PLY file of the C-alpha trace (Angstrom):
ply
format ascii 1.0
element vertex 50
property float x
property float y
property float z
element edge 49
property int vertex1
property int vertex2
end_header
-20.41 -31.23 -28.94
-17.61 -32.63 -31.76
-15.56 -30.13 -33.39
-16.11 -28.84 -36.62
-13.07 -29.69 -39.10
-10.80 -26.92 -39.79
-10.04 -26.14 -43.74
-6.55 -26.69 -45.34
-6.38 -22.83 -45.88
-7.05 -22.31 -42.31
-4.48 -24.79 -41.14
-2.14 -23.27 -43.37
-2.34 -19.93 -41.50
-3.00 -20.66 -38.45
0.21 -22.46 -39.01
1.84 -19.38 -40.48
0.92 -17.01 -37.59
2.60 -19.41 -35.04
5.79 -19.21 -37.05
5.51 -15.75 -37.61
5.06 -15.01 -33.95
7.82 -17.49 -32.85
10.44 -15.50 -35.28
9.20 -12.16 -33.78
10.27 -13.40 -30.51
13.54 -15.03 -31.49
14.31 -11.75 -32.58
13.37 -9.80 -29.34
15.17 -12.34 -27.54
18.64 -12.25 -30.11
17.96 -8.24 -29.55
17.56 -8.19 -25.38
20.71 -10.54 -25.33
22.63 -8.19 -28.06
21.94 -5.52 -25.43
23.13 -7.22 -22.77
26.25 -7.75 -24.34
26.68 -4.44 -25.33
26.36 -3.27 -21.74
28.72 -6.03 -19.93
31.20 -5.13 -22.77
30.77 -1.04 -21.88
31.66 -2.06 -18.09
34.43 -4.37 -18.19
36.29 -1.75 -20.46
35.37 1.11 -18.14
36.89 -1.33 -15.66
39.98 -2.02 -17.05
40.32 1.85 -17.64
39.88 2.70 -14.59
0 1
1 2
2 3
3 4
4 5
5 6
6 7
7 8
8 9
9 10
10 11
11 12
12 13
13 14
14 15
15 16
16 17
17 18
18 19
19 20
20 21
21 22
22 23
23 24
24 25
25 26
26 27
27 28
28 29
29 30
30 31
31 32
32 33
33 34
34 35
35 36
36 37
37 38
38 39
39 40
40 41
41 42
42 43
43 44
44 45
45 46
46 47
47 48
48 49
């Protein structure tokens, strides 16, 4: 079966949706990395004190 052609507006909508999801995933990863870095800094500070 031959797939139906997509309208240009549908193609743009899907591209926007994909970009938005990629940005969301990137932001999640950055947030997770920052949380890990903060936790490591706290551990380092505690080890230096003790």
